[in-house]
C-alpha positions in Angstrom: 0.0 0.0 0.0 1.4 3.4 -1.0 0.9 6.2 1.5 0.3 9.4 -0.4 1.4 11.8 2.3 2.8 11.5 5.8 4.1 14.1 8.2 6.0 14.0 11.5 3.9 15.4 14.3 4.4 15.7 18.1 1.4 14.3 20.0 2.7 15.7 23.3 5.1 18.6 23.7 8.1 18.1 26.0 8.9 14.5 24.9 10.1 13.0 21.7 8.4 9.7 22.7 5.1 11.2 21.3 6.5 12.0 17.9 4.8 9.9 15.3 4.2 9.8 11.5 0.6 10.9 10.7 -1.0 10.0 7.4 -2.8 12.6 5.4 -2.2 16.3 4.4 -3.9 19.5 5.4 -3.1 21.0 2.0 -5.8 21.4 -0.6 -6.2 18.6 -3.2 -5.2 20.8 -6.1 -2.1 23.0 -6.6 -2.4 26.7 -7.2 -0.8 28.1 -10.4 2.3 29.4 -8.5 2.9 26.1 -6.5 4.7 22.9 -7.0 4.7 19.7 -5.0 8.0 18.1 -4.1 9.0 14.8 -2.5 11.2 15.5 0.6 14.5 13.6 0.5 16.1 15.3 3.5 15.5 18.1 5.9 17.4 19.9 8.7 16.6 20.7 12.3 17.7 23.8 14.0 18.1 24.3 17.7 14.8 26.2 17.7 13.0 23.2 16.3 14.4 21.0 19.0 13.7 23.6 21.7 10.1 23.9 20.6 9.5 20.2 20.6 11.1 19.8 24.0 9.5 23.0 25.4 12.9 24.5 26.1 12.3 28.2 26.7 14.5 30.5 24.7 13.8 33.6 26.7 13.6 34.2 30.4 10.7 36.5 31.1 8.6 38.1 33.8 4.9 38.1 33.2 2.3 40.5 34.7 -0.9 38.6 34.6 -3.8 37.6 36.8 -4.0 33.9 37.8 -0.2 33.5 37.6 0.0 31.2 40.7 0.1 28.2 38.3 2.7 26.1 36.5 1.8 27.7 33.2 0.3 31.1 32.3 -0.7 32.9 29.1 -0.5 36.7 28.8 -0.6 39.4 26.1 2.9 40.3 24.8 2.6 43.8 26.3 2.6 42.2 29.8 5.8 40.2 29.2 9.3 41.5 29.8 12.6 39.9 29.1 14.8 39.4 32.2 18.5 40.4 32.1 20.9 37.5 32.6 22.0 38.9 35.9 18.6 38.6 37.5 17.2 35.4 39.0 13.6 34.3 38.7 13.3 34.7 42.5 14.5 38.3 42.3 12.3 39.1 39.4 9.2 37.7 41.3 9.6 40.3 44.0 9.6 43.3 41.6 6.0 43.6 40.1 4.0 43.9 43.3 6.2 46.4 45.2 7.0 48.5 42.1 3.4 48.7 40.9 2.2 49.5 44.4 4.9 52.3 44.7 4.0 53.8 41.3 0.3 53.7 42.1 0.7 55.2 45.5 3.2 58.0 44.6 2.1 58.8 41.0 -1.5 57.8 40.5 -2.9 58.7 44.0 -0.5 61.3 45.4 0.6 62.9 42.1 4.2 63.4 43.5 6.0 66.2 41.6 9.6 67.3 41.2 10.7 69.5 44.1 8.0 68.1 46.5 9.1 66.3 49.7 8.2 62.8 50.7 8.8 61.1 54.1 9.1 57.3 53.8 8.9 55.4 57.1 10.6 52.1 57.8 12.5 52.4 54.5 14.4 49.1 54.8 11.5 47.1 53.3 11.1 46.2 49.6 8.0 48.4 49.1 9.6 51.4 50.8 12.8 51.1 48.8 10.8 50.9 45.6 9.1 54.2 46.8 12.6 55.7 47.2 13.5 54.8 43.7 10.3 56.2 42.2 10.7 59.4 44.2 14.3 59.8 43.1 13.2 59.3 39.5 10.6 62.0 39.9 13.1 64.4 41.5 11.5 64.7 44.9 13.2 65.6 48.2 13.4 62.3 50.2 13.4 61.9 53.9 13.2 58.4 55.5 13.1 56.7 58.9 14.9 53.4 59.6 16.2 51.3 62.4 19.3 52.8 64.0 21.6 50.1 62.7 20.3 50.4 59.1 21.2 54.1 58.4 24.6 53.6 56.9 23.5 50.7 54.7 20.5 52.6 53.4 22.5 55.8 52.7 25.1 53.9 50.8 22.6 51.7 48.8 20.1 54.4 47.9 22.4 57.4 47.6 20.6 59.4 50.3 22.1 62.3 52.3 22.7 61.3 55.9 20.9 64.3 57.3 17.7 63.1 55.5 17.8 59.7 57.3 16.3 59.5 60.8 16.0 56.8 63.4 12.5 55.4 63.6 12.9 55.1 67.4 13.5 58.8 67.9 10.3 60.8 67.9 12.3 64.0 67.4 12.6 63.2 63.7 9.4 65.2 63.1 11.0 68.4 64.5 14.1 67.8 62.4 12.1 67.4 59.2 10.1 70.6 59.9 13.4 72.4 60.4 14.8 71.2 57.1 11.6 72.0 55.2 11.2 75.5 56.6 8.5 74.4 59.0 6.3 73.1 56.2 6.9 69.4 56.9 6.8 66.8 54.2 4.3 67.1 51.3 3.7 63.3 51.3 4.1 60.6 53.9 4.4 56.9 53.1 3.9 54.5 56.1 3.4 50.8 55.7 4.1 49.4 59.2 4.1 51.4 62.4 1.0 53.5 63.4 2.9 55.5 66.0 5.3 56.9 63.3 2.3 58.1 61.3 0.8 59.8 64.3 4.1 61.5 65.1 4.4 62.6 61.4 
């Protein structure tokens, strides 16, 4: 029996065990005027062909999509961003929530502008440091409170002036900020943890 047409197809992605020859063709029965039909004698595989068959990802990406607590997720391309080789998946997973929260709080809600001042409490956390970066990008004057043993580290890491960093255990930080801002105080206060600090502010 002569088989008119067969093609190699993967029944299950991720394993070559499911690759089988399938009889039949999806092509129309008749050729168009500009087409020919050829008998395949040999063909080549690229790495991309093998990668697709084995489900080997070519790009490392971060995806911003609902329902992403799963082993697979689909998303529009505008919500997919390629990861730099220096960033781990674990590190990338911490970015979207804190950064989108920081942008929404400072930009969408508070409308922080260049030259305004912002006080960020307990600035050693991920969300608070994201707020610092957003405020720096805007060009705002930044004041923060941290634990007494975190001041040098935060100043070095975030590039802040030491006289803009105050101890969260010292309630006199409010007087110091008023002095530096000409008695106006901060235009915006970000507080995520300690209620007492917000009351003092």
